[in-house]
N, C-alpha and C positions, 0 to 999 in steps of 0.2 A: 454406505449404501446399503441395500437390502440382500443376504443371502441369498443363495441359490434355490434352496429350500421354501424360501420364501416368495421367489420369483416363481416358483414353479405352483405355489399355494393359488398365490395371486392369477396365475393362466388357468390351475383348475375352477377357480372361481369364477373366471368371466366362461368359460364353457357350461357350466352348471349353469348360468344366467340365463347364457343363450339358448339353451336347450328349454329352460323356463318359459320364455318369451315366445318361444317356436310355437308350444303349445299353447298359452293361455292369452298372448296377444293375438287380438284381432290383426293387427297392422305388421307387424311379423310374421303372422303364419303368412300371411296374403304375399309376403314378397316372392319373387322367380329373381335370378341372375341375371334376367333380362331388367328388371325395375330395378334393383341395388346398381347396374353399371354405371348412370350418369349420376348416382349420386356418389359413389365408389370418386368418379372420376374431379368432382366438387370439392371430397373433400382433399386430393390429393394436392389441389393446386392451393386447398386452405393451410396444406402440410408448407409445399415451398413458399408462400407467404412468410410466413410463422419465420422459417428458416431464412429468410434473403432480411426479413426486420430483428433478429438474432434477435428472438421472442424465446428463449426457453422455456418458459411456465405453458407458453402458446405453443409449442414442437411437443412441449409432453402431453397436451388436451389433443393435439391435431394425431400423434403416433396412436394414441388411446381411440380415436376415431375411423385411422387405417385398419385398426387389427381389431378392430369389431367386425369389421368389413369382410375380412381375411378367414374370423371364426364364421363368419352369417353363411359364406361362400362354401365353405366346409362341409358346416351342417347342411345346409340344402343337398350339397354331391353325397352325403353320407346317406340321406333319405330315399336315393336312389338305387343307393350300395355302387356309388359310381368310385367313391373317396372318401375318406376323412382328413380331420385334421392331424391324426397322425402320417398318414398317406402324405401330406401337404409335407411336412415335416422332413419324413424321412426323405422322399423324393428331391428334397432343395440339398440336404447334408451330403445323399449320396452324390450328387453333381458338384458339391463342393467339393467336396475327396476327389471325385473324378477328376475336376478341373486344376485340381494344386496339386499337380505331381512333383512340385518341388517341395510340398509340405509333405503330402502322404505317401510320396516314389522317392522316386533315384534321380530325378533331374534337377540340374542345377542352373540356377537364374545369377545372370550379374543385378540388373535391375527392373523397374518396372514395365518397361519398355518389353521385355522379355516376357513377361509376366503376360501382356496382353496378345504377344503372339502366341503364345501356345495355349493360350482361354481360343482364341479364333482355330488352331490348327486343332485343337482338339475337337470343336464343333463340329468341321468338316469331317473328320473321322468318325464324326457320330450318327452322321446319313443325311445331312445339310447341301444341298446342291451349292448355294453360295452364301458366302460369308452376309452379305446382307437379308438374307430372312429373317433374320433376328430383329429387323426394326419393320415399328409395327406402321402399318399404312396411315390408322387414321394421329400419328402427333404430330403437332403442328409445323408446318416447314421446316422452324429455323431450328428444332429442335433434332429436327429427321435430318436435315443437311450434317448437323453435328458429327452423328451419330452416326452416319453412310461412313462420313470422313475418319473418323474412328474408327471403325472396322475394316476400312479397305487398308490403313495403314496397318492394322494389326498381322496383315498379311504382307508387306513390305512393302505395297504401292502409298509409295509417299514421295513427299519432296525432301530434300537432305537438308536443305537450309532456309531459315524464314526469308530470307534473301528473297533466296527464288520466287519464295511464294507470295511476297510487296512485287514482284515485280509482274507475279501474274495479275495482282488486284489492279494497276497501273495499265496492265492489259486489256484488261476487262473495262476500267473506265474509258481507257481510248475508245475502244469499241463502242462503248454506249453513249459516249459523245457522237461519235459518227453517227449511229443511229436517229441520235436527236435531231442533227439536222436535215437526215432526210423527211424525219416525221413521219416514218412510219409506225404505229403503233405497237403493232404485233412484235415487230422487230425489237421495241423500244423495250419492251415489256421484256422479251424474253433474253437481252443482254440485261439488264437493270438484274434478270434473279442469277445471271453469270456473278453482276458483281457481289452481292449477299454473298452468295454459295462462296468465293473466292477471299473474302472476309473473315468469315465463317472459317473458312480453311487457317489465312494467318494467325485470328483468334487461337486456334485450338496448339497453334503454334509455337506461340506466346503462353500456353499456359490458363487460355481468360473461356472463361465456357459464355458463348455468346449470347444464350439466352437469360442467366443470370447480369452480364451488362447489360441489355438494350433492361430490363425487369429494373434495373436501380436509376438506368434516365427515364420510364417510366414513371415513376413515384418520385426521381427529383422532381420532372417539371411536374406533376398532378400538385405537386406541395407547393411550387412557386407559382401556380397557375390558380390556387386556391389562396393565397397570401392575395395575389392580386385581384382578386375579385372580393377579398374582405375592406380592402383600403379600398375601392371603390363604392361599395356600401357606407365606409365611416364618410365619405365626401359625395352622398348623394348621389353620385353620377353612373348611371348605365356605362358597364363597358364599351357598347354600342356607339357611343356618343363621348367616347374617350379619342384622342388622339394615338399615335403607336409613341409619341415620345412621350406622352402623360405615362402612358401603361409602361412603357419603359423605366421608369422614372421607380415605381414599385419592383419590376421585376428585377431592376438593380439592388433594392432593400431586399429580396427575399433572398438571394443568392448569400447572402451574410446572416441568413438565420440561424 
């Protein structure tokens, strides 16, 4: 691996290039935090895809794209004298030191859960009115549900055993089935949300990331369906003209690829 000196030189090179692009490139000069925002979100999702695919070469490239955006925002901030990259780095350093008193102070912890509880309690002492303030409103609902549950668990609002959580899942499923019988769409949607929320909670107890789990299934389904489409082309028969039994033959084949 590269030495610390080489790493610092590489980061300095990126800062220099950013300065040059901001000054000389018409596109880079035109960008604002608002115009970069959607691109940053896109780059973050691409990084997430690479991580799930376990493609480390792609992870490296996508990390570079995300780092560029961090440097870009910092450059824009420096132009208005609000902050620069040093302020960003020092800010996160100070936060990490403050939030890890078991490393930089005299606090003793037994395990990861103790660290999480300390983290949330320290945030409240910093002036936050709610432990849920740190959950962005714009997060996708599944990710948001997981973060909400992690946050409240960090201050002790949690189940004690996984079995209790599964009982809650079964309870919510039962209530959902009852609303299906009644046919009230609004009530059905509400209860379905409760089912999903309880399943996300159960996944957390099993140390499963629900977003990653669902995305793995999305990728698996996509791969199998595309295999089905390829086979349909090979026999020159459109999917809409195939029976479910015919499609199922290729679907089962796809499971073993």
